[in-house]
One Martini backbone bead per residue (centre of mass of N, CA, C, O) as a GRO file, in nm:
protein
  329
    1MET     BB    1  -6.253   8.211  -5.760
    2ALA     BB    2  -6.392   8.340  -5.496
    3ASN     BB    3  -6.376   8.298  -5.155
    4ILE     BB    4  -6.649   8.209  -4.920
    5LEU     BB    5  -6.723   8.219  -4.585
    6VAL     BB    6  -6.989   7.998  -4.457
    7THR     BB    7  -7.163   8.017  -4.180
    8GLY     BB    8  -7.409   7.798  -4.171
    9GLY     BB    9  -7.428   7.647  -4.472
   10ALA     BB   10  -7.635   7.397  -4.370
   11GLY     BB   11  -7.856   7.577  -4.352
   12TYR     BB   12  -8.114   7.737  -4.461
   13ILE     BB   13  -7.989   8.016  -4.545
   14GLY     BB   14  -7.690   7.927  -4.607
   15SER     BB   15  -7.759   7.734  -4.846
   16HIS     BB   16  -7.897   7.961  -5.023
   17ALA     BB   17  -7.627   8.137  -5.020
   18CYS     BB   18  -7.449   7.927  -5.179
   19LYS     BB   19  -7.616   7.929  -5.437
   20ALA     BB   20  -7.593   8.230  -5.499
   21LEU     BB   21  -7.284   8.249  -5.505
   22ALA     BB   22  -7.230   8.047  -5.732
   23GLN     BB   23  -7.404   8.212  -5.944
   24ALA     BB   24  -7.202   8.469  -5.900
   25GLY     BB   25  -6.886   8.330  -5.890
   26PHE     BB   26  -6.852   8.186  -5.628
   27THR     BB   27  -6.686   8.005  -5.352
   28PRO     BB   28  -6.841   7.827  -5.112
   29ILE     BB   29  -6.743   7.782  -4.768
   30THR     BB   30  -6.855   7.559  -4.546
   31PHE     BB   31  -6.929   7.623  -4.202
   32ASP     BB   32  -7.006   7.339  -3.982
   33ASN     BB   33  -7.139   7.137  -3.703
   34LEU     BB   34  -7.438   7.006  -3.745
   35GLU     BB   35  -7.642   7.065  -3.517
   36THR     BB   36  -7.867   7.211  -3.733
   37GLY     BB   37  -7.760   7.112  -3.982
   38TRP     BB   38  -7.705   6.972  -4.334
   39ARG     BB   39  -7.517   6.785  -4.538
   40ASP     BB   40  -7.729   6.775  -4.785
   41SER     BB   41  -7.715   7.111  -4.814
   42VAL     BB   42  -7.426   7.066  -4.941
   43LYS     BB   43  -7.389   7.159  -5.303
   44PHE     BB   44  -7.191   7.451  -5.386
   45GLY     BB   45  -6.932   7.336  -5.205
   46PRO     BB   46  -6.721   7.318  -4.974
   47PHE     BB   47  -6.658   7.130  -4.667
   48GLU     BB   48  -6.627   7.236  -4.304
   49GLN     BB   49  -6.597   7.092  -4.003
   50GLY     BB   50  -6.703   7.300  -3.729
   51ASP     BB   51  -6.632   7.526  -3.453
   52LEU     BB   52  -6.633   7.854  -3.344
   53LEU     BB   53  -6.488   7.771  -3.058
   54ASP     BB   54  -6.259   7.671  -3.264
   55ARG     BB   55  -5.977   7.827  -3.340
   56ALA     BB   56  -5.783   7.630  -3.482
   57ARG     BB   57  -5.995   7.549  -3.704
   58LEU     BB   58  -6.025   7.836  -3.825
   59ASP     BB   59  -5.731   7.877  -3.899
   60GLU     BB   60  -5.715   7.637  -4.092
   61VAL     BB   61  -5.936   7.732  -4.299
   62PHE     BB   62  -5.819   8.014  -4.372
   63ALA     BB   63  -5.552   7.891  -4.480
   64LYS     BB   64  -5.670   7.704  -4.700
   65TRP     BB   65  -5.892   7.922  -4.853
   66GLN     BB   66  -5.857   8.229  -4.847
   67PRO     BB   67  -6.078   8.434  -4.798
   68VAL     BB   68  -6.247   8.750  -4.884
   69ALA     BB   69  -6.496   8.649  -4.710
   70VAL     BB   70  -6.765   8.676  -4.471
   71MET     BB   71  -7.059   8.467  -4.400
   72HIS     BB   72  -7.279   8.508  -4.103
   73PHE     BB   73  -7.520   8.257  -3.974
   74ALA     BB   74  -7.428   8.138  -3.724
   75ALA     BB   75  -7.681   8.045  -3.472
   76LEU     BB   76  -7.869   8.101  -3.201
   77SER     BB   77  -8.257   8.127  -3.238
   78LEU     BB   78  -8.432   8.071  -2.965
   79VAL     BB   79  -8.616   8.266  -2.779
   80GLY     BB   80  -8.700   8.095  -2.534
   81GLU     BB   81  -8.412   7.987  -2.473
   82SER     BB   82  -8.285   8.269  -2.427
   83MET     BB   83  -8.459   8.323  -2.168
   84SER     BB   84  -8.364   8.049  -1.998
   85ASN     BB   85  -8.049   8.049  -2.160
   86PRO     BB   86  -7.828   8.302  -2.182
   87GLY     BB   87  -7.551   8.177  -2.182
   88LYS     BB   88  -7.559   8.019  -2.441
   89TYR     BB   89  -7.586   8.267  -2.626
   90TRP     BB   90  -7.330   8.434  -2.547
   91ARG     BB   91  -7.150   8.203  -2.623
   92GLY     BB   92  -7.260   8.105  -2.907
   93ASN     BB   93  -7.259   8.395  -3.035
   94VAL     BB   94  -7.043   8.590  -2.922
   95GLY     BB   95  -6.800   8.410  -2.871
   96ALA     BB   96  -6.790   8.289  -3.151
   97THR     BB   97  -6.757   8.559  -3.309
   98LEU     BB   98  -6.499   8.645  -3.184
   99ASN     BB   99  -6.328   8.413  -3.303
  100LEU     BB  100  -6.402   8.477  -3.601
  101VAL     BB  101  -6.292   8.763  -3.618
  102GLU     BB  102  -6.003   8.708  -3.525
  103ALA     BB  103  -5.936   8.517  -3.754
  104ALA     BB  104  -5.987   8.707  -3.989
  105VAL     BB  105  -5.785   8.924  -3.911
  106ALA     BB  106  -5.537   8.731  -3.905
  107ALA     BB  107  -5.599   8.657  -4.228
  108GLY     BB  108  -5.697   8.927  -4.383
  109CYS     BB  109  -6.020   8.909  -4.349
  110LEU     BB  110  -6.221   9.218  -4.386
  111ASP     BB  111  -6.492   9.096  -4.499
  112PHE     BB  112  -6.837   9.132  -4.358
  113VAL     BB  113  -7.131   8.930  -4.341
  114PHE     BB  114  -7.429   8.996  -4.129
  115SER     BB  115  -7.675   8.812  -3.947
  116SER     BB  116  -7.936   8.978  -3.838
  117THR     BB  117  -8.206   9.147  -3.653
  118CYS     BB  118  -8.513   9.284  -3.554
  119ALA     BB  119  -8.487   9.189  -3.240
  120THR     BB  120  -8.314   9.454  -3.162
  121TYR     BB  121  -8.594   9.641  -3.122
  122GLY     BB  122  -8.831   9.500  -3.021
  123ASP     BB  123  -9.122   9.677  -2.920
  124GLN     BB  124  -9.268   9.871  -3.213
  125ASP     BB  125  -9.543   9.998  -3.265
  126GLY     BB  126  -9.633  10.148  -3.570
  127VAL     BB  127  -9.347  10.075  -3.702
  128VAL     BB  128  -9.112  10.117  -3.944
  129LEU     BB  129  -8.825   9.963  -3.953
  130ASP     BB  130  -8.497  10.110  -3.926
  131GLU     BB  131  -8.177  10.191  -3.905
  132ASP     BB  132  -8.264  10.437  -3.680
  133THR     BB  133  -8.387  10.254  -3.477
  134PRO     BB  134  -8.405  10.185  -3.184
  135GLN     BB  135  -8.251   9.956  -2.963
  136ALA     BB  136  -8.461   9.697  -2.764
  137PRO     BB  137  -8.435   9.413  -2.662
  138LEU     BB  138  -8.627   9.133  -2.517
  139ASN     BB  139  -8.384   8.925  -2.570
  140SER     BB  140  -8.107   8.740  -2.601
  141TYR     BB  141  -8.091   8.708  -2.894
  142GLY     BB  142  -8.104   9.021  -2.966
  143ALA     BB  143  -7.867   9.094  -2.776
  144THR     BB  144  -7.645   8.942  -2.927
  145LYS     BB  145  -7.673   9.083  -3.202
  146ARG     BB  146  -7.612   9.366  -3.103
  147ALA     BB  147  -7.331   9.305  -2.998
  148ILE     BB  148  -7.208   9.220  -3.269
  149GLU     BB  149  -7.237   9.489  -3.407
  150ASP     BB  150  -7.047   9.628  -3.217
  151MET     BB  151  -6.797   9.451  -3.261
  152LEU     BB  152  -6.764   9.533  -3.563
  153GLU     BB  153  -6.717   9.823  -3.515
  154ASN     BB  154  -6.467   9.798  -3.344
  155PHE     BB  155  -6.295   9.638  -3.554
  156GLY     BB  156  -6.304   9.870  -3.761
  157ALA     BB  157  -6.146  10.080  -3.577
  158SER     BB  158  -5.879   9.878  -3.522
  159HIS     BB  159  -5.869   9.672  -3.822
  160GLY     BB  160  -6.066   9.749  -4.080
  161LEU     BB  161  -6.327   9.626  -4.064
  162ARG     BB  162  -6.590   9.536  -4.293
  163ALA     BB  163  -6.953   9.575  -4.268
  164VAL     BB  164  -7.250   9.396  -4.345
  165ILE     BB  165  -7.568   9.458  -4.212
  166PHE     BB  166  -7.866   9.240  -4.162
  167ARG     BB  167  -8.202   9.319  -4.093
  168TYR     BB  168  -8.432   9.061  -3.997
  169PHE     BB  169  -8.683   8.825  -3.992
  170ASN     BB  170  -8.907   8.643  -4.162
  171VAL     BB  171  -8.823   8.351  -4.317
  172ALA     BB  172  -8.921   8.218  -4.639
  173GLY     BB  173  -8.939   7.943  -4.814
  174ALA     BB  174  -8.777   7.824  -5.132
  175ASP     BB  175  -8.628   7.682  -5.372
  176PRO     BB  176  -8.769   7.661  -5.674
  177ASP     BB  177  -8.582   7.400  -5.766
  178GLY     BB  178  -8.570   7.199  -5.490
  179GLU     BB  179  -8.271   7.153  -5.356
  180ILE     BB  180  -8.382   7.334  -5.116
  181GLY     BB  181  -8.472   7.404  -4.769
  182GLU     BB  182  -8.690   7.382  -4.483
  183PHE     BB  183  -8.529   7.227  -4.177
  184HIS     BB  184  -8.592   7.158  -3.846
  185GLN     BB  185  -8.428   7.045  -3.519
  186PRO     BB  186  -8.643   7.180  -3.407
  187GLU     BB  187  -8.950   7.318  -3.505
  188THR     BB  188  -9.041   7.698  -3.506
  189HIS     BB  189  -9.165   7.768  -3.769
  190LEU     BB  190  -9.460   7.849  -3.907
  191ILE     BB  191  -9.477   7.731  -4.191
  192PRO     BB  192  -9.362   7.437  -4.138
  193LEU     BB  193  -9.571   7.377  -3.909
  194MET     BB  194  -9.821   7.412  -4.093
  195LEU     BB  195  -9.741   7.192  -4.305
  196ASP     BB  196  -9.742   6.959  -4.105
  197ALA     BB  197 -10.043   6.984  -4.032
  198ILE     BB  198 -10.161   6.957  -4.322
  199ASP     BB  199  -9.990   6.658  -4.359
  200GLY     BB  200  -9.999   6.500  -4.059
  201LYS     BB  201  -9.726   6.540  -3.886
  202ARG     BB  202  -9.927   6.707  -3.705
  203ASP     BB  203 -10.207   6.780  -3.526
  204ALA     BB  204 -10.124   7.092  -3.483
  205LEU     BB  205 -10.129   7.441  -3.474
  206THR     BB  206  -9.976   7.670  -3.261
  207ILE     BB  207 -10.105   7.958  -3.104
  208TYR     BB  208  -9.919   8.218  -2.964
  209GLY     BB  209 -10.135   8.413  -2.886
  210THR     BB  210 -10.474   8.604  -2.881
  211ASP     BB  211 -10.418   8.911  -2.711
  212TYR     BB  212 -10.321   9.095  -2.892
  213ASP     BB  213 -10.271   9.431  -3.033
  214THR     BB  214 -10.467   9.328  -3.289
  215PRO     BB  215 -10.707   9.260  -3.502
  216ASP     BB  216 -10.674   8.917  -3.414
  217GLY     BB  217 -10.454   8.878  -3.171
  218THR     BB  218 -10.195   8.831  -3.352
  219CYS     BB  219  -9.905   8.839  -3.449
  220ILE     BB  220  -9.675   9.042  -3.637
  221ARG     BB  221  -9.500   8.994  -3.961
  222ASP     BB  222  -9.224   9.003  -4.166
  223TYR     BB  223  -9.190   8.856  -4.497
  224VAL     BB  224  -8.910   8.679  -4.651
  225HIS     BB  225  -8.760   8.548  -4.910
  226VAL     BB  226  -8.490   8.358  -4.923
  227MET     BB  227  -8.389   8.455  -5.209
  228ASP     BB  228  -8.397   8.759  -5.156
  229LEU     BB  229  -8.210   8.759  -4.916
  230VAL     BB  230  -7.954   8.639  -5.053
  231ASP     BB  231  -7.923   8.852  -5.264
  232ALA     BB  232  -7.838   9.065  -5.063
  233HIS     BB  233  -7.576   8.930  -4.964
  234VAL     BB  234  -7.432   8.933  -5.225
  235LEU     BB  235  -7.438   9.249  -5.243
  236GLY     BB  236  -7.270   9.280  -4.997
  237VAL     BB  237  -7.014   9.160  -5.104
  238LYS     BB  238  -6.994   9.365  -5.352
  239TRP     BB  239  -6.971   9.616  -5.179
  240LEU     BB  240  -6.695   9.544  -5.046
  241GLN     BB  241  -6.537   9.478  -5.314
  242ASP     BB  242  -6.583   9.789  -5.385
  243GLY     BB  243  -6.480   9.955  -5.113
  244LYS     BB  244  -6.696   9.994  -4.918
  245GLU     BB  245  -6.854  10.075  -4.643
  246SER     BB  246  -7.002  10.038  -4.372
  247ARG     BB  247  -7.340   9.870  -4.327
  248VAL     BB  248  -7.679   9.914  -4.264
  249PHE     BB  249  -7.963   9.674  -4.338
  250CYS     BB  250  -8.286   9.646  -4.419
  251LEU     BB  251  -8.518   9.352  -4.460
  252GLY     BB  252  -8.824   9.413  -4.629
  253THR     BB  253  -9.174   9.508  -4.713
  254GLY     BB  254  -9.356   9.701  -4.500
  255SER     BB  255  -9.533   9.439  -4.429
  256GLY     BB  256  -9.773   9.243  -4.244
  257PHE     BB  257  -9.848   8.921  -4.087
  258SER     BB  258 -10.052   8.746  -3.930
  259VAL     BB  259 -10.098   8.440  -3.824
  260ARG     BB  260 -10.387   8.411  -3.932
  261GLU     BB  261 -10.319   8.504  -4.216
  262VAL     BB  262 -10.117   8.280  -4.292
  263ILE     BB  263 -10.323   8.055  -4.264
  264ARG     BB  264 -10.526   8.149  -4.482
  265GLN     BB  265 -10.320   8.155  -4.715
  266SER     BB  266 -10.230   7.846  -4.690
  267GLY     BB  267 -10.499   7.724  -4.751
  268LYS     BB  268 -10.528   7.832  -5.032
  269VAL     BB  269 -10.267   7.728  -5.168
  270THR     BB  270 -10.320   7.407  -5.059
  271ASN     BB  271 -10.604   7.323  -5.023
  272ARG     BB  272 -10.608   7.324  -4.702
  273GLU     BB  273 -10.660   7.259  -4.379
  274VAL     BB  274 -10.577   7.417  -4.056
  275PRO     BB  275 -10.485   7.286  -3.778
  276VAL     BB  276 -10.574   7.432  -3.451
  277VAL     BB  277 -10.429   7.579  -3.149
  278GLU     BB  278 -10.454   7.755  -2.844
  279GLY     BB  279 -10.206   7.952  -2.688
  280PRO     BB  280  -9.978   8.101  -2.510
  281ARG     BB  281  -9.761   8.332  -2.456
  282ARG     BB  282  -9.438   8.406  -2.536
  283ALA     BB  283  -9.152   8.488  -2.428
  284GLY     BB  284  -9.025   8.773  -2.607
  285ASP     BB  285  -9.271   8.857  -2.779
  286ALA     BB  286  -9.362   9.055  -3.022
  287VAL     BB  287  -9.629   9.216  -3.164
  288LYS     BB  288  -9.455   9.400  -3.392
  289LEU     BB  289  -9.254   9.335  -3.710
  290VAL     BB  290  -9.158   9.586  -3.935
  291SER     BB  291  -8.949   9.611  -4.242
  292GLY     BB  292  -8.769   9.816  -4.413
  293SER     BB  293  -8.586   9.880  -4.759
  294GLY     BB  294  -8.480  10.154  -4.874
  295ARG     BB  295  -8.173  10.142  -4.861
  296ALA     BB  296  -8.135   9.877  -5.016
  297GLU     BB  297  -8.268   9.974  -5.276
  298ALA     BB  298  -8.086  10.238  -5.326
  299GLU     BB  299  -7.788  10.112  -5.272
  300LEU     BB  300  -7.801   9.796  -5.371
  301GLY     BB  301  -8.057   9.717  -5.563
  302TRP     BB  302  -8.293   9.584  -5.388
  303THR     BB  303  -8.541   9.333  -5.457
  304PRO     BB  304  -8.850   9.169  -5.366
  305HIS     BB  305  -8.982   8.937  -5.589
  306ARG     BB  306  -9.093   8.673  -5.377
  307SER     BB  307  -9.249   8.839  -5.133
  308THR     BB  308  -9.512   8.658  -5.124
  309MET     BB  309  -9.716   8.453  -4.960
  310GLU     BB  310  -9.784   8.275  -5.199
  311THR     BB  311  -9.487   8.207  -5.287
  312MET     BB  312  -9.378   8.107  -5.014
  313VAL     BB  313  -9.569   7.876  -4.977
  314ALA     BB  314  -9.548   7.730  -5.243
  315ASP     BB  315  -9.226   7.670  -5.222
  316ALA     BB  316  -9.252   7.519  -4.943
  317TRP     BB  317  -9.455   7.301  -5.029
  318ARG     BB  318  -9.308   7.166  -5.256
  319TRP     BB  319  -9.054   7.087  -5.086
  320HIS     BB  320  -9.204   6.940  -4.846
  321GLN     BB  321  -9.328   6.700  -5.017
  322ASN     BB  322  -9.026   6.611  -5.143
  323ASN     BB  323  -8.813   6.625  -4.850
  324VAL     BB  324  -8.877   6.592  -4.538
  325ALA     BB  325  -8.853   6.286  -4.509
  326HIS     BB  326  -8.544   6.272  -4.564
  327TYR     BB  327  -8.454   6.442  -4.320
  328LYS     BB  328  -8.586   6.269  -4.102
  329ALA     BB  329  -8.431   6.003  -4.171
   0.00000   0.00000   0.00000
């Protein structure tokens, strides 16, 4: 079976990608520094602990496993922190990825699947974002992801690196089998924060900003089930293995949910009341981000089968009840 190096494979999306890769007949090699990932989430292939800023360690791992492709999830991703400490993000995202790309090229591993973000688009209300929408990030997180996209294009021109780039925004849900799920420390994602509040693990969910120009005053985001998302990444690997050229794909449902809509849906699914408090806007948050996936559907054959809010919350709630205490311990 062909080896795929998965950076950030101990994290939320990366661990689900490792499971999908294993099911598709690949061997996922997780590379993670465990700063935000969890060793217990590495269940589907070998684990190599290391930091992307350590070039010697990367060279060692490439030589040992000789992967045919890289799937790159590892990144700093807190929007607020990226606004207050941009140097950390340019070093930790762009500098680290440069190390990774140069190590991959040196090892002759020229197929690269990159986890980008719709945050590269900035604030473009009333538009379903697609691959041709102009990019104008509002924060350092989005800016570093856009810079990495440019980096991959540059290395394609100079070294023949071929990249599939996926732009998506809010990922939700959990493995339906319950083997892995979503847990961050600190937690910043809406649905797990909400489930913590429902479960009494925090006093209330804070709604950041209620004065946006939306029907109910709260931000609107497009949500994609994590299993649908990683299915697209496996298709991206196969796209490159088939010898196809570099390509950018947006991954979304084409519709969005406001924060208050997510809260209402979640209350229905869990049959619990969601305690909430209202807070001020966060710097760098866009009003509305909705991403289409027409190109991914037409060219990759990708369809988001599980990306309804009911399914995403139900899968997340099932995993949350059975596993979060273990991760916190």
